[in-house]
Backbone as XML, in Angstrom:
<?xml version="1.0"?>
<chain id="A" units="angstrom">
  <residue number="1" name="LEU">
    <atom name="N" x="-74.881" y="-53.290" z="52.007"/>
    <atom name="CA" x="-74.802" y="-52.216" z="53.001"/>
    <atom name="C" x="-73.903" y="-52.635" z="54.170"/>
  </residue>
  <residue number="2" name="GLU">
    <atom name="N" x="-74.092" y="-53.871" z="54.641"/>
    <atom name="CA" x="-73.276" y="-54.359" z="55.752"/>
    <atom name="C" x="-71.808" y="-54.452" z="55.345"/>
  </residue>
  <residue number="3" name="HIS">
    <atom name="N" x="-71.559" y="-54.904" z="54.113"/>
    <atom name="CA" x="-70.184" y="-54.999" z="53.612"/>
    <atom name="C" x="-69.522" y="-53.627" z="53.584"/>
  </residue>
  <residue number="4" name="LYS">
    <atom name="N" x="-70.266" y="-52.627" z="53.132"/>
    <atom name="CA" x="-69.714" y="-51.272" z="53.069"/>
    <atom name="C" x="-69.394" y="-50.746" z="54.466"/>
  </residue>
  <residue number="5" name="ALA">
    <atom name="N" x="-70.256" y="-51.006" z="55.416"/>
    <atom name="CA" x="-70.019" y="-50.556" z="56.791"/>
    <atom name="C" x="-68.781" y="-51.223" z="57.364"/>
  </residue>
  <residue number="6" name="ARG">
    <atom name="N" x="-68.614" y="-52.515" z="57.087"/>
    <atom name="CA" x="-67.434" y="-53.229" z="57.562"/>
    <atom name="C" x="-66.168" y="-52.666" z="56.932"/>
  </residue>
  <residue number="7" name="GLN">
    <atom name="N" x="-66.245" y="-52.388" z="55.636"/>
    <atom name="CA" x="-65.100" y="-51.828" z="54.915"/>
    <atom name="C" x="-64.726" y="-50.458" z="55.484"/>
  </residue>
  <residue number="8" name="GLU">
    <atom name="N" x="-65.714" y="-49.625" z="55.765"/>
    <atom name="CA" x="-65.455" y="-48.306" z="56.347"/>
    <atom name="C" x="-64.846" y="-48.433" z="57.741"/>
  </residue>
  <residue number="9" name="GLY">
    <atom name="N" x="-65.295" y="-49.416" z="58.501"/>
    <atom name="CA" x="-64.735" y="-49.656" z="59.823"/>
    <atom name="C" x="-63.278" y="-50.056" z="59.755"/>
  </residue>
  <residue number="10" name="ARG">
    <atom name="N" x="-62.943" y="-50.908" z="58.791"/>
    <atom name="CA" x="-61.548" y="-51.311" z="58.608"/>
    <atom name="C" x="-60.686" y="-50.125" z="58.211"/>
  </residue>
  <residue number="11" name="GLN">
    <atom name="N" x="-61.200" y="-49.291" z="57.316"/>
    <atom name="CA" x="-60.447" y="-48.118" z="56.872"/>
    <atom name="C" x="-60.191" y="-47.181" z="58.048"/>
  </residue>
  <residue number="12" name="GLU">
    <atom name="N" x="-61.197" y="-46.980" z="58.883"/>
    <atom name="CA" x="-61.030" y="-46.109" z="60.052"/>
    <atom name="C" x="-59.982" y="-46.686" z="61.000"/>
  </residue>
  <residue number="13" name="ALA">
    <atom name="N" x="-60.019" y="-48.006" z="61.202"/>
    <atom name="CA" x="-59.035" y="-48.654" z="62.073"/>
    <atom name="C" x="-57.633" y="-48.499" z="61.500"/>
  </residue>
  <residue number="14" name="THR">
    <atom name="N" x="-57.496" y="-48.656" z="60.191"/>
    <atom name="CA" x="-56.192" y="-48.502" z="59.543"/>
    <atom name="C" x="-55.667" y="-47.087" z="59.721"/>
  </residue>
  <residue number="15" name="LEU">
    <atom name="N" x="-56.531" y="-46.103" z="59.571"/>
    <atom name="CA" x="-56.122" y="-44.713" z="59.744"/>
    <atom name="C" x="-55.672" y="-44.441" z="61.177"/>
  </residue>
  <residue number="16" name="LYS">
    <atom name="N" x="-56.377" y="-45.008" z="62.140"/>
    <atom name="CA" x="-55.993" y="-44.816" z="63.542"/>
    <atom name="C" x="-54.651" y="-45.477" z="63.838"/>
  </residue>
  <residue number="17" name="ILE">
    <atom name="N" x="-54.428" y="-46.660" z="63.270"/>
    <atom name="CA" x="-53.144" y="-47.343" z="63.447"/>
    <atom name="C" x="-52.032" y="-46.510" z="62.834"/>
  </residue>
  <residue number="18" name="ALA">
    <atom name="N" x="-52.252" y="-46.013" z="61.627"/>
    <atom name="CA" x="-51.238" y="-45.189" z="60.962"/>
    <atom name="C" x="-50.939" y="-43.944" z="61.791"/>
  </residue>
  <residue number="19" name="HIS">
    <atom name="N" x="-51.958" y="-43.335" z="62.325"/>
    <atom name="CA" x="-51.793" y="-42.141" z="63.158"/>
    <atom name="C" x="-50.936" y="-42.466" z="64.377"/>
  </residue>
  <residue number="20" name="ALA">
    <atom name="N" x="-51.215" y="-43.596" z="65.019"/>
    <atom name="CA" x="-50.441" y="-44.003" z="66.195"/>
    <atom name="C" x="-48.987" y="-44.285" z="65.822"/>
  </residue>
  <residue number="21" name="LEU">
    <atom name="N" x="-48.767" y="-44.935" z="64.688"/>
    <atom name="CA" x="-47.398" y="-45.214" z="64.242"/>
    <atom name="C" x="-46.636" y="-43.919" z="63.990"/>
  </residue>
  <residue number="22" name="LEU">
    <atom name="N" x="-47.279" y="-42.983" z="63.311"/>
    <atom name="CA" x="-46.632" y="-41.700" z="63.037"/>
    <atom name="C" x="-46.307" y="-40.972" z="64.337"/>
  </residue>
  <residue number="23" name="ASN">
    <atom name="N" x="-47.222" y="-41.002" z="65.287"/>
    <atom name="CA" x="-46.993" y="-40.350" z="66.580"/>
    <atom name="C" x="-45.878" y="-41.015" z="67.368"/>
  </residue>
  <residue number="24" name="SER">
    <atom name="N" x="-45.626" y="-42.291" z="67.077"/>
    <atom name="CA" x="-44.554" y="-43.024" z="67.760"/>
    <atom name="C" x="-43.196" y="-42.780" z="67.125"/>
  </residue>
  <residue number="25" name="GLY">
    <atom name="N" x="-43.188" y="-41.996" z="66.053"/>
    <atom name="CA" x="-41.928" y="-41.664" z="65.407"/>
    <atom name="C" x="-41.548" y="-42.579" z="64.259"/>
  </residue>
  <residue number="26" name="ILE">
    <atom name="N" x="-42.453" y="-43.455" z="63.848"/>
    <atom name="CA" x="-42.182" y="-44.328" z="62.708"/>
    <atom name="C" x="-42.212" y="-43.471" z="61.443"/>
  </residue>
  <residue number="27" name="ASP">
    <atom name="N" x="-41.246" y="-43.713" z="60.565"/>
    <atom name="CA" x="-41.180" y="-42.889" z="59.353"/>
    <atom name="C" x="-42.356" y="-43.192" z="58.422"/>
  </residue>
  <residue number="28" name="ARG">
    <atom name="N" x="-42.706" y="-42.186" z="57.630"/>
    <atom name="CA" x="-43.876" y="-42.251" z="56.756"/>
    <atom name="C" x="-43.798" y="-43.409" z="55.768"/>
  </residue>
  <residue number="29" name="GLU">
    <atom name="N" x="-42.608" y="-43.670" z="55.231"/>
    <atom name="CA" x="-42.436" y="-44.758" z="54.260"/>
    <atom name="C" x="-42.811" y="-46.101" z="54.886"/>
  </residue>
  <residue number="30" name="THR">
    <atom name="N" x="-42.359" y="-46.326" z="56.113"/>
    <atom name="CA" x="-42.677" y="-47.575" z="56.810"/>
    <atom name="C" x="-44.167" y="-47.663" z="57.107"/>
  </residue>
  <residue number="31" name="VAL">
    <atom name="N" x="-44.765" y="-46.556" z="57.504"/>
    <atom name="CA" x="-46.206" y="-46.540" z="57.779"/>
    <atom name="C" x="-46.983" y="-46.860" z="56.504"/>
  </residue>
  <residue number="32" name="MET">
    <atom name="N" x="-46.572" y="-46.293" z="55.380"/>
    <atom name="CA" x="-47.255" y="-46.567" z="54.107"/>
    <atom name="C" x="-47.140" y="-48.046" z="53.742"/>
  </residue>
  <residue number="33" name="LYS">
    <atom name="N" x="-45.938" y="-48.619" z="53.888"/>
    <atom name="CA" x="-45.743" y="-50.036" z="53.563"/>
    <atom name="C" x="-46.541" y="-50.935" z="54.500"/>
  </residue>
  <residue number="34" name="THR">
    <atom name="N" x="-46.576" y="-50.591" z="55.767"/>
    <atom name="CA" x="-47.238" y="-51.424" z="56.768"/>
    <atom name="C" x="-48.754" y="-51.389" z="56.631"/>
  </residue>
  <residue number="35" name="THR">
    <atom name="N" x="-49.307" y="-50.218" z="56.391"/>
    <atom name="CA" x="-50.765" y="-50.057" z="56.369"/>
    <atom name="C" x="-51.365" y="-50.150" z="54.976"/>
  </residue>
  <residue number="36" name="GLY">
    <atom name="N" x="-50.534" y="-49.965" z="53.951"/>
    <atom name="CA" x="-51.059" y="-49.945" z="52.589"/>
    <atom name="C" x="-51.672" y="-48.613" z="52.200"/>
  </residue>
  <residue number="37" name="LEU">
    <atom name="N" x="-51.509" y="-47.607" z="53.057"/>
    <atom name="CA" x="-52.044" y="-46.280" z="52.758"/>
    <atom name="C" x="-51.127" y="-45.537" z="51.794"/>
  </residue>
  <residue number="38" name="SER">
    <atom name="N" x="-51.701" y="-44.614" z="51.063"/>
    <atom name="CA" x="-50.937" y="-43.791" z="50.130"/>
    <atom name="C" x="-50.409" y="-42.545" z="50.833"/>
  </residue>
  <residue number="39" name="GLN">
    <atom name="N" x="-49.518" y="-41.863" z="50.144"/>
    <atom name="CA" x="-48.993" y="-40.596" z="50.672"/>
    <atom name="C" x="-50.136" y="-39.613" z="50.919"/>
  </residue>
  <residue number="40" name="ASN">
    <atom name="N" x="-51.087" y="-39.552" z="49.989"/>
    <atom name="CA" x="-52.228" y="-38.641" z="50.146"/>
    <atom name="C" x="-53.058" y="-38.981" z="51.378"/>
  </residue>
  <residue number="41" name="GLU">
    <atom name="N" x="-53.241" y="-40.276" z="51.628"/>
    <atom name="CA" x="-54.010" y="-40.675" z="52.805"/>
    <atom name="C" x="-53.275" y="-40.302" z="54.092"/>
  </residue>
  <residue number="42" name="LEU">
    <atom name="N" x="-51.950" y="-40.429" z="54.092"/>
    <atom name="CA" x="-51.181" y="-40.015" z="55.269"/>
    <atom name="C" x="-51.271" y="-38.512" z="55.476"/>
  </residue>
  <residue number="43" name="GLU">
    <atom name="N" x="-51.265" y="-37.752" z="54.392"/>
    <atom name="CA" x="-51.429" y="-36.303" z="54.510"/>
    <atom name="C" x="-52.793" y="-35.974" z="55.101"/>
  </residue>
  <residue number="44" name="GLN">
    <atom name="N" x="-53.810" y="-36.754" z="54.731"/>
    <atom name="CA" x="-55.151" y="-36.544" z="55.291"/>
    <atom name="C" x="-55.141" y="-36.802" z="56.791"/>
  </residue>
  <residue number="45" name="ILE">
    <atom name="N" x="-54.379" y="-37.812" z="57.226"/>
    <atom name="CA" x="-54.250" y="-38.089" z="58.660"/>
    <atom name="C" x="-53.653" y="-36.878" z="59.363"/>
  </residue>
  <residue number="46" name="ASP">
    <atom name="N" x="-52.603" y="-36.307" z="58.762"/>
    <atom name="CA" x="-51.986" y="-35.114" z="59.343"/>
    <atom name="C" x="-53.005" y="-33.986" z="59.463"/>
  </residue>
  <residue number="47" name="ASN">
    <atom name="N" x="-53.790" y="-33.787" z="58.419"/>
    <atom name="CA" x="-54.806" y="-32.728" z="58.431"/>
    <atom name="C" x="-55.876" y="-33.016" z="59.479"/>
  </residue>
  <residue number="48" name="ASP">
    <atom name="N" x="-56.314" y="-34.263" z="59.545"/>
    <atom name="CA" x="-57.340" y="-34.640" z="60.511"/>
    <atom name="C" x="-56.816" y="-34.522" z="61.935"/>
  </residue>
  <residue number="49" name="ALA">
    <atom name="N" x="-55.578" y="-34.908" z="62.148"/>
    <atom name="CA" x="-54.996" y="-34.851" z="63.493"/>
    <atom name="C" x="-54.904" y="-33.413" z="63.972"/>
  </residue>
  <residue number="50" name="SER">
    <atom name="N" x="-54.583" y="-32.515" z="63.066"/>
    <atom name="CA" x="-54.462" y="-31.114" z="63.471"/>
    <atom name="C" x="-55.823" y="-30.519" z="63.837"/>
  </residue>
  <residue number="51" name="SER">
    <atom name="N" x="-56.895" y="-31.118" z="63.300"/>
    <atom name="CA" x="-58.235" y="-30.657" z="63.679"/>
    <atom name="C" x="-58.860" y="-31.584" z="64.720"/>
  </residue>
  <residue number="52" name="ASN">
    <atom name="N" x="-58.037" y="-32.541" z="65.242"/>
    <atom name="CA" x="-58.448" y="-33.481" z="66.286"/>
    <atom name="C" x="-59.574" y="-34.396" z="65.839"/>
  </residue>
  <residue number="53" name="PHE">
    <atom name="N" x="-59.621" y="-34.726" z="64.551"/>
    <atom name="CA" x="-60.670" y="-35.569" z="64.000"/>
    <atom name="C" x="-60.552" y="-37.016" z="64.474"/>
  </residue>
  <residue number="54" name="LEU">
    <atom name="N" x="-59.345" y="-37.545" z="64.541"/>
    <atom name="CA" x="-59.175" y="-38.957" z="64.874"/>
    <atom name="C" x="-59.221" y="-39.243" z="66.365"/>
  </residue>
  <residue number="55" name="GLY">
    <atom name="N" x="-59.227" y="-38.208" z="67.162"/>
    <atom name="CA" x="-59.344" y="-38.371" z="68.586"/>
    <atom name="C" x="-58.246" y="-39.193" z="69.154"/>
  </residue>
</chain>
């Protein structure tokens, strides 16, 4: 249970970092390479950002 919580925390941190990089004008390809996120995960960030999910 603790391992899963830690893993979820890391994933949330990665998503926030990716969101910040995208907002800074970094291209999606570089964000994917840097964070290890997939195109689908970046699209989810876009969707979440538009609903203000990531704050």
